[in-house]
FIPARO-609090 format. One line per 2 residues: number of its first residue (from 1); their letters; for each residue x, y, z of C-alpha. Coordinates in steps of 0.1 Angstrom, whole numbers. Layout:
BEGIN
NUM> a> X,Y,Z; ...
END
This chain:
BEGIN
1> ma> -103,7,-286; -76,31,-284
3> la> -69,30,-246; -32,28,-252
5> tm> -30,65,-265; -49,81,-237
7> ht> -32,100,-209; -59,108,-183
9> ia> -79,87,-163; -111,107,-175
11> dl> -102,98,-211; -99,62,-203
13> ve> -132,59,-186; -151,79,-210
15> tl> -139,58,-238; -148,26,-219
17> ar> -182,40,-211; -189,49,-247
19> er> -178,15,-261; -187,-9,-232
21> gd> -208,11,-211; -228,-19,-196
23> dl> -198,-40,-186; -188,-43,-151
25> al> -158,-19,-141; -156,-19,-103
27> tf> -169,-40,-73; -163,-29,-38
29> vd> -168,-53,-10; -174,-41,27
31> ha> -165,-71,50; -175,-52,80
33> ap> -209,-42,70; -234,-40,100
35> na> -258,-68,90; -242,-86,61
37> es> -213,-82,38; -221,-51,14
39> ve> -213,-51,-23; -214,-21,-45
41> hr> -210,-23,-82; -203,2,-111
43> ty> -206,-3,-148; -182,19,-169
45> aq> -214,40,-178; -224,45,-142
47> lw> -188,53,-133; -187,82,-159
49> aa> -221,95,-153; -212,99,-115
51> at> -179,114,-122; -191,140,-147
53> rl> -220,149,-123; -192,153,-96
55> aa> -171,174,-118; -198,197,-126
57> gl> -210,201,-89; -174,208,-78
59> sr> -170,234,-106; -205,251,-96
61> qg> -194,252,-60; -163,272,-69
63> fh> -137,245,-69; -113,249,-98
65> qg> -80,239,-116; -50,242,-92
67> er> -70,237,-59; -64,205,-40
69> aa> -91,183,-23; -82,158,2
71> il> -98,123,3; -99,108,38
73> ma> -115,74,32; -109,36,26
75> nh> -119,19,-7; -152,34,-18
77> pe> -164,41,-54; -166,76,-46
79> fv> -127,77,-44; -125,66,-81
81> em> -151,90,-90; -130,118,-75
83> li> -100,105,-94; -119,109,-128
85> as> -134,142,-119; -100,156,-114
87> gi> -91,148,-148; -119,169,-161
89> ig> -117,200,-141; -82,199,-129
91> lt> -86,197,-92; -56,180,-75
93> lv> -64,151,-53; -46,144,-20
95> pm> -55,109,-8; -51,101,28
97> dp> -54,69,50; -86,74,72
99> rt> -65,59,101; -40,89,100
101> pp> -36,104,137; -47,139,141
103> er> -14,154,145; -2,138,110
105> la> -34,146,93; -34,182,101
107> ym> 5,182,89; -5,168,55
109> lt> -37,190,50; -17,223,57
111> kt> 13,212,39; -8,206,8
113> rc> -32,236,15; -64,215,8
115> sl> -95,236,3; -119,205,3
117> lv> -120,175,24; -141,144,15
119> ae> -143,119,44; -159,86,50
121> pq> -183,86,79; -157,67,103
123> al> -131,95,96; -155,125,102
125> qs> -144,130,136; -108,132,127
127> al> -115,157,100; -136,179,126
129> av> -107,177,152; -81,193,127
131> rd> -106,218,108; -95,248,129
133> ac> -57,240,122; -62,240,86
135> pd> -70,278,74; -73,268,37
137> lr> -100,242,43; -132,258,31
139> li> -155,227,31; -157,192,46
141> tv> -180,168,31; -189,132,41
143> ld> -201,102,24; -239,100,28
145> dp> -249,79,58; -286,81,72
147> sl> -272,70,105; -248,100,109
149> ap> -260,130,129; -256,164,110
151> ae> -225,184,120; -220,221,117
153> gv> -201,229,86; -203,194,72
155> ap> -222,188,40; -231,153,24
157> fs> -211,142,-4; -243,142,-26
159> sl> -243,178,-23; -214,179,-47
161> qa> -232,162,-74; -248,183,-100
163> at> -281,172,-114; -272,180,-149
165> vs> -239,182,-170; -233,203,-198
167> se> -217,188,-229; -190,215,-227
169> la> -179,205,-192; -181,167,-198
171> al> -156,174,-229; -131,193,-207
173> rr> -97,178,-201; -68,190,-182
175> pa> -33,188,-198; -18,153,-192
177> de> 14,169,-175; -8,188,-148
179> dm> -8,173,-115; -37,147,-109
181> qi> -29,140,-73; -3,142,-45
183> lf> 5,108,-30; 23,108,4
185> ts> 48,83,13; 42,60,44
187> gt> 65,84,68; 82,54,85
189> tg> 111,74,92; 95,109,99
191> np> 69,132,84; 57,119,50
193> kg> 67,137,18; 39,146,-7
195> ia> 48,133,-43; 32,153,-72
197> ys> 18,127,-96; 7,138,-131
199> hr> -21,124,-152; 4,111,-177
201> kf> 26,96,-150; -5,78,-137
203> td> -14,63,-170; 21,55,-181
205> ta> 29,36,-149; -3,17,-152
207> rm> 4,6,-186; 41,-5,-176
209> aa> 25,-25,-149; -2,-40,-168
211> ma> 23,-51,-196; 49,-63,-171
213> fg> 22,-84,-151; 7,-99,-182
215> yg> -28,-89,-174; -52,-98,-205
217> pg> -87,-107,-217; -105,-128,-192
219> dt> -85,-115,-161; -104,-100,-131
221> ly> -79,-81,-107; -83,-81,-68
223> sg> -67,-59,-42; -74,-55,-5
225> ls> -49,-25,-3; -58,10,1
227> lt> -64,33,-29; -47,59,-9
229> ha> -14,40,-18; 4,39,-52
231> na> 1,-1,-54; -36,-3,-53
233> ql> -39,28,-76; -16,18,-102
235> vt> -9,-20,-99; -46,-27,-98
237> lg> -69,0,-105; -50,18,-132
239> aa> -37,-14,-148; -73,-26,-149
241> lv> -85,6,-167; -58,6,-193
243> rg> -66,-29,-202; -105,-25,-198
245> lp> -106,-53,-170; -131,-55,-141
247> vv> -114,-50,-107; -126,-58,-71
249> fs> -115,-41,-40; -122,-49,-4
251> rr> -130,-18,17; -102,-29,40
253> fs> -80,-60,38; -93,-90,56
255> kr> -72,-122,55; -101,-142,66
257> rm> -124,-129,38; -97,-124,10
259> ws> -100,-160,-5; -139,-160,-1
261> tv> -140,-129,-19; -118,-137,-48
263> re> -136,-170,-51; -170,-154,-52
265> hr> -161,-128,-77; -140,-151,-99
267> ct> -108,-130,-96; -77,-145,-116
269> sl> -51,-122,-101; -45,-105,-65
271> tl> -19,-83,-52; -2,-88,-18
273> lg> 25,-70,2; 49,-86,25
275> gm> 31,-81,59; 0,-95,43
277> tt> 15,-127,29; 28,-136,65
279> ai> -4,-132,80; -23,-151,55
281> yc> 5,-180,59; -2,-179,97
283> dp> -35,-197,92; -33,-235,91
285> pt> -40,-253,58; -75,-262,48
287> pa> -90,-282,19; -104,-249,4
289> dr> -68,-233,0; -70,-242,-37
291> dh> -108,-236,-42; -104,-204,-64
293> qv> -96,-192,-99; -65,-172,-90
295> rl> -38,-180,-114; -13,-151,-105
297> vv> -4,-135,-71; 15,-102,-78
299> sa> 38,-98,-47; 60,-74,-33
301> gm> 80,-86,-3; 73,-123,-4
303> pa> 96,-138,21; 119,-163,5
305> ai> 113,-185,36; 77,-192,26
307> wn> 78,-185,-11; 76,-223,-24
309> df> 52,-233,3; 29,-204,-4
311> eh> 27,-212,-41; 22,-251,-36
313> rf> -3,-246,-8; -26,-222,-27
315> gv> -20,-234,-62; -7,-200,-76
317> sl> 21,-186,-95; 39,-159,-77
319> le> 52,-129,-97; 76,-108,-75
321> fy> 82,-71,-81; 98,-41,-66
323> gt> 87,-5,-68; 86,28,-51
325> ae> 59,54,-50; 83,76,-66
327> gg> 86,53,-96; 109,25,-108
329> lt> 101,-12,-113; 120,-45,-110
331> mk> 103,-80,-117; 108,-116,-113
333> pp> 83,-134,-136; 69,-168,-123
335> gv> 94,-197,-127; 123,-176,-140
337> gp> 151,-166,-117; 160,-175,-83
339> ig> 136,-177,-54; 137,-146,-32
341> si> 149,-122,-60; 130,-90,-68
343> gk> 139,-97,-103; 154,-73,-129
345> pp> 144,-40,-144; 123,-40,-177
347> pa> 141,-29,-209; 131,7,-205
349> ls> 148,11,-171; 184,5,-158
351> tr> 197,0,-123; 229,5,-103
353> iv> 239,-6,-68; 263,19,-51
355> dd> 282,22,-19; 279,52,5
357> ag> 306,71,-18; 283,66,-47
359> qd> 307,38,-64; 292,6,-79
361> va> 297,-24,-59; 305,-59,-70
363> pg> 280,-89,-73; 270,-101,-39
365> er> 279,-69,-21; 252,-48,-4
367> gq> 245,-13,-15; 218,13,-25
369> ll> 197,7,-55; 195,33,-80
371> ir> 171,36,-111; 169,54,-143
373> ss> 155,53,-179; 177,31,-200
375> dg> 179,61,-225; 196,83,-199
377> tp> 167,105,-194; 171,121,-159
379> fq> 147,106,-133; 123,134,-119
381> vs> 106,133,-87; 88,165,-72
383> yv> 81,166,-33; 57,193,-24
385> dd> 72,224,-13; 106,205,-10
387> pe> 129,212,-36; 160,202,-17
389> as> 145,166,-9; 134,165,-47
391> ea> 169,174,-60; 186,148,-34
393> kc> 162,121,-44; 172,124,-83
395> rg> 208,134,-81; 230,127,-110
397> gw> 197,118,-130; 192,86,-109
399> lw> 164,77,-85; 181,69,-51
401> tg> 157,46,-36; 169,43,-3
403> dv> 169,7,-3; 196,-18,2
405> vh> 199,-45,-23; 225,-70,-37
407> ad> 228,-88,-70; 241,-122,-80
409> an> 264,-128,-107; 235,-131,-134
411> gw> 222,-96,-123; 191,-109,-103
413> lf> 184,-82,-76; 177,-92,-40
415> fd> 161,-67,-14; 180,-67,18
417> fr> 164,-39,38; 153,-2,39
419> mg> 182,21,48; 185,23,85
421> hg> 162,-6,91; 185,-36,89
423> ir> 186,-59,119; 223,-69,128
425> rn> 229,-91,156; 265,-102,167
427> gd> 278,-87,133; 254,-107,112
429> fi> 223,-95,95; 193,-113,107
431> da> 167,-131,83; 135,-118,100
433> as> 114,-137,74; 127,-170,86
435> ie> 119,-163,120; 85,-150,111
437> kt> 79,-184,92; 90,-205,122
439> la> 66,-187,145; 37,-188,120
441> et> 40,-226,115; 35,-232,152
443> al> -4,-227,145; -6,-204,176
445> vd> 1,-172,158; -23,-151,139
447> dv> 2,-124,126; 38,-119,134
449> fv> 63,-92,126; 102,-93,135
451> fg> 120,-60,139; 150,-47,156
453> vp> 154,-22,184; 189,-8,196
455> aa> 206,-34,217; 208,-33,254
457> sr> 246,-39,251; 247,-5,235
459> vp> 273,-18,207; 267,7,179
461> ge> 249,-6,148; 237,-38,169
463> sd> 201,-46,175; 180,-68,199
465> vv> 156,-88,178; 119,-86,188
467> aa> 88,-104,176; 55,-86,177
469> vv> 29,-114,178; -9,-116,176
471> fk> -19,-149,193; -49,-169,178
473> qa> -67,-176,210; -84,-150,232
475> sa> -69,-170,262; -34,-156,249
477> vn> -42,-122,268; -21,-140,295
479> gk> 11,-131,277; 33,-154,299
481> ha> 15,-185,292; 12,-176,254
483> va> 49,-169,250; 58,-201,269
485> al> 35,-221,248; 49,-205,216
487> ha> 84,-214,227; 73,-250,234
489> al> 56,-253,201; 88,-246,179
491> tr> 106,-273,160; 139,-252,158
493> pv> 153,-225,176; 150,-187,164
495> vl> 171,-157,172; 151,-134,195
497> qq> 156,-113,226; 119,-104,232
499> vl> 83,-112,223; 57,-84,223
501> pl> 22,-97,224; -4,-73,208
503> da> -40,-74,197; -30,-61,163
505> ip> 2,-52,146; 1,-15,137
507> kt> 3,-11,98; 4,15,72
509> as> -23,19,43; -1,-5,24
511> ek> -2,-31,51; 35,-27,59
513> pl> 40,-31,98; 51,1,114
515> ar> 85,-6,133; 87,28,146
517> vl> 53,26,163; 63,-8,178
519> sq> 96,4,190; 78,32,206
521> il> 53,9,223; 84,-10,238
523> td> 96,23,250; 65,35,266
525> rp> 53,2,279; 84,-21,285
527> dl> 61,-43,308; 43,-56,278
529> af> 72,-74,265; 85,-108,275
531> gw> 120,-121,275; 131,-150,251
533> pp> 135,-178,259; 106,-175,282
535> st> 125,-189,312; 144,-155,314
537> sm> 112,-139,323; 85,-162,336
539> ts> 79,-142,370; 80,-107,353
541> pt> 81,-92,320; 114,-81,308
543> tr> 125,-44,309; 145,-24,288
END
């Protein structure tokens, strides 16, 4: 099977459908289905048939090469079908997190001038709320749901699927260097930027991931991350397709259902990001922790403080990697290199660490990570309608990641923080992961995220340290007593100024906690936070 020579997702799936049509390709698990857990399967043949019908239907309704279509949904089979259809007729897709607030949704739709929007039922109201603000939007469709009341100007997704497909259309392919999709950054520091991704970039990056992570025959991959994010698309979906492997997705991540899902579907590898690993680690150990077939956890952001404990408890090997939506990769294979490292670049890539003046720093010193092809080929990133940002991101032919790292004497890289997001207290940078581990091990915490806010002392560059905490027990709605119990349960002190009890920690589609949203919560509702140690605020919440 010549999958290694193909440069569009349509070519990959057509070949798999022709040669292994009855093999299972995709499984989607909905943990929140109304009556019982819902599972949808697609063989390669079913996936190709649905995608070609969709391409034919889109073409007949006047959607053509160069137009853009937004996908406002969690993980559904229709998401992948749209990706494949784009490789046939040249429609550029714009994936969007269905939880996107209306203001940001309107910004993203108008920025990309989408003419079609495909929404899941839960996101339909958001789509309708911004429709009038998006003049290029000609049609909204919604995934078929018999319980959904008809809405004016909204068509069911099934109306996009043609009954028949001509052989000429099924054989169509767009050039591999045309845009396949526009992936938006998380926008943690402002409005998100749309990154143009070609068909070739998708397949080449997926091959690099599959090779780097050692996926092979007999593997079944799993992800609970959103397909609107580059991680789930490239590390899991794309890597599975270029290797011809089955892949399982949860519609939305559930830490309580993750292990039972990978156990039931006999997954051998799963992908986690930092915020997910801490939440999983918060649950107390059980005899079932090793009752699965997972051999490899592909992790981005595994806290060094829990690394060894995580491997031992769950009986897995950790492969830590670093990557950005714009590109670039570093990797630390299991059992190689120091714990806590994000690894080294593969042979095809080179890295530098530079100071604010663009000069290389010495081993052990912090600086911004730069990435480029080893052969000197200039790195290229294209942000939609933002040539200045595109040029700045790749000045001098290097990808300027915006992430602060350091390297040891042997060249192993260590991630420190996103530029502008380091937590410095009394002149020292705070190890947030160590604080999170200590709080998680009390067995009182369901999720925790430590972040910094400008210090009340107003010292420039200094931060007060805040822990956003989701407590396990419903009785924890009494924040005062919950925070006091947390303090009493600690086996060692932690550096904190405030604790912010919440029902849930706001996160991006890639499960990254949103520090800017949490900071805004503190600004808007200072009465929700409690001082630390609790004795400083047992009569009233702290104020800032």
